[in-house]
C-alpha positions in Angstrom: 12.5 -21.7 -2.0 10.8 -20.8 -5.2 13.5 -18.2 -5.9 16.2 -20.8 -5.6 14.3 -23.2 -7.9 14.3 -20.4 -10.5 18.0 -20.1 -10.2 18.2 -17.1 -7.9 19.7 -16.5 -4.5 17.8 -14.8 -1.7 20.2 -12.4 0.0 18.0 -12.7 3.1 19.1 -16.1 4.3 16.9 -16.1 7.4 14.4 -19.0 7.8 11.6 -16.6 8.7 8.7 -16.6 6.3 8.5 -12.8 6.1 11.9 -11.4 7.2 12.3 -7.6 7.8 15.6 -5.9 6.8 16.8 -2.3 6.9 17.2 -0.6 3.5 20.8 0.2 4.4 21.4 -3.5 4.6 19.9 -4.1 1.2 22.2 -1.4 -0.2 25.2 -3.1 1.4 24.2 -6.4 -0.2 24.1 -4.8 -3.7 21.7 -7.3 -5.3 21.7 -7.9 -9.0 17.9 -8.1 -9.1 15.2 -6.7 -6.7 11.8 -8.4 -6.6 9.3 -6.7 -4.4 6.1 -8.6 -3.9 2.7 -6.8 -3.5 -0.8 -8.1 -2.9 -2.1 -6.4 -5.9 -5.7 -5.5 -6.2 -6.6 -3.2 -9.0 -9.2 -0.4 -8.8 -11.7 -2.8 -10.3 -11.2 -5.2 -7.4 -9.6 -8.0 -9.5 -6.1 -9.4 -8.9 -3.2 -7.7 -10.6 -3.3 -4.3 -12.2 -5.6 -3.4 -15.1 -3.7 -2.4 -18.1 -6.4 0.0 -19.2 -7.1 1.9 -15.9 -5.5 5.3 -15.5 -5.6 4.8 -11.7 -3.7 1.5 -11.9 -1.2 3.0 -14.4 -0.4 5.7 -12.0 0.1 3.2 -9.2 2.3 1.1 -11.5 4.6 4.1 -12.1 4.8 5.0 -8.4 5.4 1.6 -6.8 9.0 1.2 -8.2 9.7 4.9 -7.3 9.1 4.1 -3.7 12.2 1.9 -3.8 14.3 3.8 -6.3 14.0 7.1 -4.4 15.5 5.7 -1.2 19.0 6.8 -0.1 21.7 4.8 -1.8 19.4 3.1 -4.3 21.5 4.5 -7.2 24.5 2.5 -6.0 22.7 -0.9 -6.3 23.4 -3.0 -9.4 19.7 -3.9 -9.8 18.8 -0.3 -10.0 21.7 0.7 -12.3 20.7 -2.1 -14.7 16.9 -1.6 -14.5 16.2 -4.9 -12.8 13.8 -3.9 -10.1 10.4 -5.6 -10.4 7.1 -5.5 -8.6 5.4 -8.9 -8.6 1.9 -9.9 -7.7 2.5 -11.9 -4.5 -0.4 -14.3 -5.2 1.5 -16.0 -8.1 4.3 -17.1 -5.8 2.4 -19.6 -3.7 -0.3 -22.2 -4.0 -1.4 -23.5 -7.4 -0.3 -20.2 -9.2 3.3 -20.9 -8.1 3.9 -23.0 -11.3 3.5 -19.7 -13.2 5.4 -17.8 -10.6 8.4 -20.1 -10.9 8.4 -19.5 -14.7 8.1 -15.8 -14.2 10.9 -15.7 -11.7 13.1 -17.7 -14.1 12.4 -15.1 -16.9 13.2 -12.2 -14.5 16.5 -13.8 -13.3 17.7 -15.1 -16.7 17.2 -12.4 -19.3 16.8 -13.9 -22.8 15.2 -17.2 -21.6 11.8 -17.6 -23.2 9.4 -19.8 -21.2 6.2 -18.1 -22.3 5.1 -17.8 -18.7 2.2 -15.5 -19.5 0.8 -18.0 -22.1 1.2 -20.9 -19.6 -0.6 -18.9 -17.0 -3.5 -18.3 -19.4 -3.7 -22.0 -20.2 -3.7 -22.8 -16.5 -6.5 -20.4 -15.7 -8.5 -21.7 -18.6 -7.9 -25.3 -17.5 -9.1 -24.4 -14.0 -12.2 -22.8 -15.4 -11.2 -19.4 -14.1 -11.0 -17.7 -17.5 -8.0 -15.7 -18.6 -7.1 -12.5 -16.8 -6.9 -10.5 -20.1 -5.5 -7.1 -19.7 -4.0 -7.9 -16.3 -0.5 -7.0 -15.2 1.2 -9.3 -12.7 4.8 -8.0 -13.0 6.1 -4.5 -13.6 8.0 -3.6 -15.6 7.1 -6.3 -18.1 9.7 -9.1 -18.5 
């Protein structure tokens, strides 16, 4: 539902919360954008990836490769146009979903400037959680 509110269309139209599909099916749908969620926990135990950790940097580089190296990936519009993203799942539900909605809109509509990262920092500060400086919640950066 969040994806649709951001102006996207989920090619998996099933009502299941966590549907499973075959990779061949994804290739046949030829999506314009691929957003893979991940319950990111960095090497330091904090949410998201640390921008300064070599271990996290290595993981950042290999996560998209897991998708891009699959058979037929090179035929998908999202892959051809560099629109494959890994997103911290935690920002797509609960209170963080306000930020997640903005981030999805920025992913789906290149050129739109919603300052999602700035809004998320303000939200964390308002909640007394402190800003997650040096944290990466989407890769590659939008």
